[in-house]
MARKOLVEX-940265 format. One record per residue (C-alpha): residue number from 1; y, z, x; residue in one letter. Coordinates in Angstrom, 3 decimals, always signed. Last residue first. Example, Ala and Ser with C-alpha at 12.3 -4.5 7.8 and 13.67 -1.06 7.14 Angstrom:
PT    n         y         z         x  res
PT    2    -1.060    +7.140   +13.670    S
PT    1    -4.500    +7.800   +12.300    A
***
This chain:
PT    n         y         z         x  res
PT   84    +2.362    -8.233   -21.368    R
PT   83    +1.651    -5.690   -24.079    G
PT   82    +4.344    -3.160   -23.262    M
PT   81    +1.633    -0.672   -22.245    R
PT   80    +0.137    -3.225   -19.864    R
PT   79    +3.530    -3.954   -18.315    Q
PT   78    +4.143    -0.250   -17.702    V
PT   77    +0.639    +0.199   -16.271    D
PT   76    +1.033    -2.782   -13.942    F
PT   75    +4.363    -1.473   -12.656    R
PT   74    +2.782    +1.931   -12.077    R
PT   73    -0.115    +0.375   -10.167    L
PT   72    +2.165    -1.703    -7.944    V
PT   71    +4.525    +1.186    -7.162    R
PT   70    +1.736    +3.683    -6.505    V
PT   69    +0.016    +1.410    -3.995    L
PT   68    +3.275    +0.420    -2.305    R
PT   67    +4.364    +4.049    -1.893    W
PT   66    +0.924    +4.970    -0.537    V
PT   65    +1.173    +2.185    +2.038    G
PT   64    +4.738    +3.119    +3.018    A
PT   63    +3.701    +6.754    +3.471    A
PT   62    +0.734    +5.723    +5.604    S
PT   61    +2.912    +3.474    +7.745    G
PT   60    +5.516    +6.214    +8.151    V
PT   59    +2.879    +8.715    +9.257    V
PT   58    +0.959    +6.301   +11.492    V
PT   57    +4.138    +4.936   +13.053    G
PT   56    +5.387    +8.475   +13.657    G
PT   55    +2.114    +9.241   +15.405    E
PT   54    +2.634    +6.138   +17.563    L
PT   53    +6.207    +7.125   +18.352    V
PT   52    +5.200   +10.683   +19.194    G
PT   51    +2.336    +9.653   +21.475    H
PT   50    +4.584    +7.214   +23.309    R
PT   49    +7.234    +9.897   +23.677    V
PT   48    +4.605   +12.344   +24.953    S
PT   47    +3.683   +10.103   +27.836    G
PT   46    +4.667    +6.485   +28.079    S
PT   45    +7.229    +4.020   +26.764    V
PT   44    +7.053    +0.528   +28.223    G
PT   43    +9.898    -0.758   +26.050    F
PT   42    +8.006    -3.676   +24.551    A
PT   41    +4.673    -1.856   +24.359    L
PT   40    +6.029    +1.180   +22.540    V
PT   39    +8.175    -0.960   +20.249    L
PT   38    +5.231    -3.226   +19.484    A
PT   37    +3.103    -0.200   +18.593    L
PT   36    +5.753    +1.060   +16.187    A
PT   35    +5.994    -2.390   +14.592    L
PT   34    +2.209    -2.614   +14.407    A
PT   33    +2.186    +0.734   +12.561    F
PT   32    +4.603    -0.644    +9.979    V
PT   31    +2.593    -3.853    +9.626    A
PT   30    -0.679    -1.934    +9.253    A
PT   29    +0.773    +0.231    +6.478    A
PT   28    +2.116    -2.854    +4.698    L
PT   27    -1.226    -4.656    +4.953    A
PT   26    -3.112    -1.583    +3.722    V
PT   25    -0.800    -1.270    +0.728    A
PT   24    -1.034    -5.007    +0.014    T
PT   23    -4.832    -4.860    -0.010    V
PT   22    -4.994    -1.702    -2.128    L
PT   21    -2.498    -2.928    -4.734    A
PT   20    -4.188    -6.328    -4.999    F
PT   19    -7.593    -4.634    -5.411    V
PT   18    -6.191    -2.402    -8.158    I
PT   17    -4.506    -5.361    -9.874    E
PT   16    -7.689    -7.424    -9.812    V
PT   15    -9.677    -4.558   -11.302    T
PT   14    -7.102    -4.001   -14.053    M
PT   13    -7.073    -7.691   -14.904    A
PT   12   -10.869    -7.667   -15.098    D
PT   11   -10.811    -4.647   -17.407    K
PT   10    -8.174    -6.291   -19.587    E
PT    9   -10.163    -9.532   -19.790    W
PT    8   -13.340    -7.610   -20.717    R
PT    7   -11.490    -6.024   -23.612    S
PT    6   -10.234    -2.491   -23.386    E
PT    5   -11.191    -0.014   -26.073    R
PT    4    -8.644    +1.605   -28.338    G
PT    3    -9.450    -0.553   -31.342    M
PT    2   -13.055    -1.669   -31.344    D
PT    1   -13.914    -5.353   -30.966    M
***
């Protein structure tokens, strides 16, 4: 095995971590948007307020998803560099 090259186990671990990060990011984004949608439906909001709340749900959900993705991948990189 060459020094500086990842082993097959490390590549597989990296792939699993990337998929985990993507799935949890999408789930978090969907949950945040679902919360905004539930608020709109529960309170019977209509018109421009409804549009604004749903757009806000998309923006906040997307930001939460990106935050989760970056957080998981950074944590994995730190642990990988420490040799865990």
